[in-house]
C-alpha positions as CSV (number, residue, x, y, z in Angstrom):
1,M,-6.9,19.1,3.8
2,L,-6.7,15.3,3.4
3,Q,-9.6,13.1,3.2
4,L,-9.7,9.3,2.9
5,T,-12.4,7.4,0.9
6,G,-13.3,4.0,-0.4
7,M,-12.5,3.1,-3.8
8,R,-15.4,2.3,-6.2
9,M,-15.5,0.7,-9.6
10,E,-16.0,4.2,-11.1
11,D,-12.5,5.4,-9.8
12,L,-10.8,2.7,-11.5
13,P,-9.7,5.2,-14.6
14,E,-8.2,8.0,-12.4
15,V,-6.9,5.3,-10.0
16,M,-5.3,3.5,-13.0
17,A,-3.6,6.7,-14.2
18,L,-1.8,7.0,-10.6
19,E,-1.0,3.2,-11.1
20,R,0.8,3.6,-14.0
21,A,2.7,6.7,-13.3
22,G,3.8,5.0,-10.0
23,H,5.0,1.8,-11.1
24,D,7.3,0.5,-13.9
25,F,5.3,-2.7,-14.0
26,P,1.7,-1.5,-13.3
27,W,-1.4,-3.6,-12.1
28,S,-3.9,-4.2,-15.0
29,E,-7.6,-2.8,-14.3
30,G,-8.9,-6.1,-14.1
31,V,-6.6,-6.9,-11.0
32,M,-7.3,-3.5,-9.5
33,A,-11.1,-4.0,-9.9
34,S,-10.8,-7.6,-8.3
35,C,-9.5,-5.5,-5.1
36,L,-12.7,-4.2,-4.7
37,S,-14.3,-7.1,-2.9
38,R,-15.1,-7.4,0.9
39,H,-11.9,-8.9,1.9
40,H,-9.8,-5.8,0.8
41,R,-9.8,-2.6,2.0
42,A,-9.4,0.0,-1.1
43,R,-8.7,3.4,-0.1
44,L,-8.4,6.5,-1.8
45,L,-6.3,9.8,-0.5
46,Y,-7.6,13.2,-1.7
47,E,-6.0,16.4,-0.9
48,D,-8.2,19.4,-1.5
49,Q,-10.6,17.2,-3.6
50,V,-7.7,16.1,-5.8
51,L,-6.5,12.2,-6.0
52,V,-3.2,12.0,-4.8
53,G,-3.1,8.3,-3.7
54,F,-4.5,5.1,-2.9
55,A,-3.6,2.0,-1.0
56,I,-4.8,-1.6,-0.9
57,L,-4.9,-3.9,1.9
58,Q,-6.5,-7.9,2.1
59,E,-7.3,-9.4,5.3
60,V,-7.5,-13.0,5.9
61,L,-8.0,-14.4,8.9
62,D,-5.7,-12.7,11.7
63,E,-3.2,-11.5,8.7
64,A,-3.4,-8.7,6.5
65,T,-1.4,-7.8,3.7
66,L,-0.5,-4.3,2.1
67,L,-0.9,-5.3,-1.7
68,N,-0.3,-2.0,-3.5
69,M,0.2,1.8,-2.3
70,V,1.0,4.8,-4.7
71,I,1.4,8.5,-3.7
72,A,1.4,10.7,-6.9
73,A,4.9,12.4,-7.4
74,T,3.5,15.9,-6.7
75,A,2.4,14.6,-3.2
76,R,5.5,12.6,-2.1
77,R,7.7,13.4,0.6
78,R,4.9,15.6,2.8
79,G,3.5,12.7,4.7
80,H,0.8,11.6,2.7
81,G,2.2,7.9,2.6
82,R,2.3,7.8,6.4
83,W,-1.2,9.4,6.8
84,L,-2.6,7.2,4.7
85,L,-1.0,4.0,6.0
86,E,-1.8,5.2,9.8
87,R,-5.3,5.2,8.5
88,L,-5.3,1.9,6.9
89,I,-3.6,0.2,10.1
90,A,-6.4,1.8,12.4
91,E,-9.1,0.4,9.9
92,V,-8.0,-3.2,10.1
93,D,-10.2,-5.9,12.1
94,A,-9.6,-6.4,15.7
95,G,-8.5,-9.9,15.4
96,V,-5.5,-9.0,12.7
97,S,-2.4,-9.3,14.7
98,V,0.2,-8.9,11.8
99,I,0.4,-6.8,8.6
100,H,2.8,-8.0,5.6
101,L,4.4,-6.1,2.6
102,E,6.3,-6.5,-0.1
103,V,8.9,-3.6,-1.1
104,R,11.5,-3.4,-4.0
105,P,15.0,-2.9,-1.8
106,S,15.6,-0.2,-4.2
107,N,12.5,1.8,-3.0
108,H,14.4,3.6,-0.3
109,A,11.8,6.0,0.6
110,A,9.1,3.4,1.2
111,I,11.4,1.1,3.4
112,A,12.2,4.4,5.6
113,L,8.5,4.8,5.7
114,Y,7.9,1.2,6.6
115,E,10.7,1.2,9.2
116,S,9.7,4.4,11.1
117,M,6.0,3.0,11.3
118,G,7.5,-0.3,13.0
119,F,7.7,-2.8,10.0
120,N,10.7,-5.0,10.3
121,E,12.3,-6.9,7.6
122,Y,11.9,-10.9,7.9
123,A,12.7,-12.4,4.5
124,R,13.4,-11.9,0.8
125,R,12.0,-13.3,-2.2
126,P,14.7,-13.4,-4.8
127,R,14.3,-12.5,-8.4
128,Y,10.9,-11.2,-7.6
129,Y,10.2,-7.8,-9.2
130,P,11.1,-7.3,-12.9
131,R,13.2,-4.5,-13.8
132,R,13.0,-2.0,-16.5
133,G,15.6,-2.8,-18.9
134,G,15.6,-6.5,-17.9
135,G,16.8,-8.5,-15.1
136,Y,15.2,-8.6,-11.8
137,E,15.1,-7.5,-8.2
138,D,14.3,-9.3,-4.9
139,A,11.3,-8.6,-3.1
140,M,11.9,-7.4,0.7
141,L,9.4,-8.9,3.2
142,M,8.4,-6.7,6.1
143,A,5.9,-7.4,8.8
144,L,4.3,-5.1,11.5
145,T,2.8,-7.0,14.4
146,L,-0.1,-5.4,16.2
147,A,0.1,-6.6,19.7
148,S,-3.0,-5.3,20.5
149,D,-5.6,-2.4,19.7
150,T,-3.5,0.2,21.6
151,M,-1.2,0.5,18.7
152,R,-4.1,1.6,16.4
153,L,-5.1,5.2,15.9
């Protein structure tokens, strides 16, 4: 059974373990803690009371940005990312008209998820993400337009 809860300061040690396992260049605990403000939606995904993912979305005026999302390796390819993202989209304020995100072009699974949910690429940021072993990778910028509340769950 999947459950969504808000992230709290006391959740950070467990969240940081997921963050470190999910990214070659993880956020610091300080950056993660700064996302527990009123302009962010930081959500935890539990499966049978075990933390298996999290997502952080920031809202500014009529736009939102998916800043970070991680699904534990043991929970991937089972629809958990879609379930989490669908609920985040459903939670955004009524005035939000677009959701942005950045993704590595090499992250094919994430891109497939985003595209299947209606996100489209609109630009690239050259040499944005550091690569393990040296060098950089572009950031693919994607957006989902929310035409009306009917697009939300």
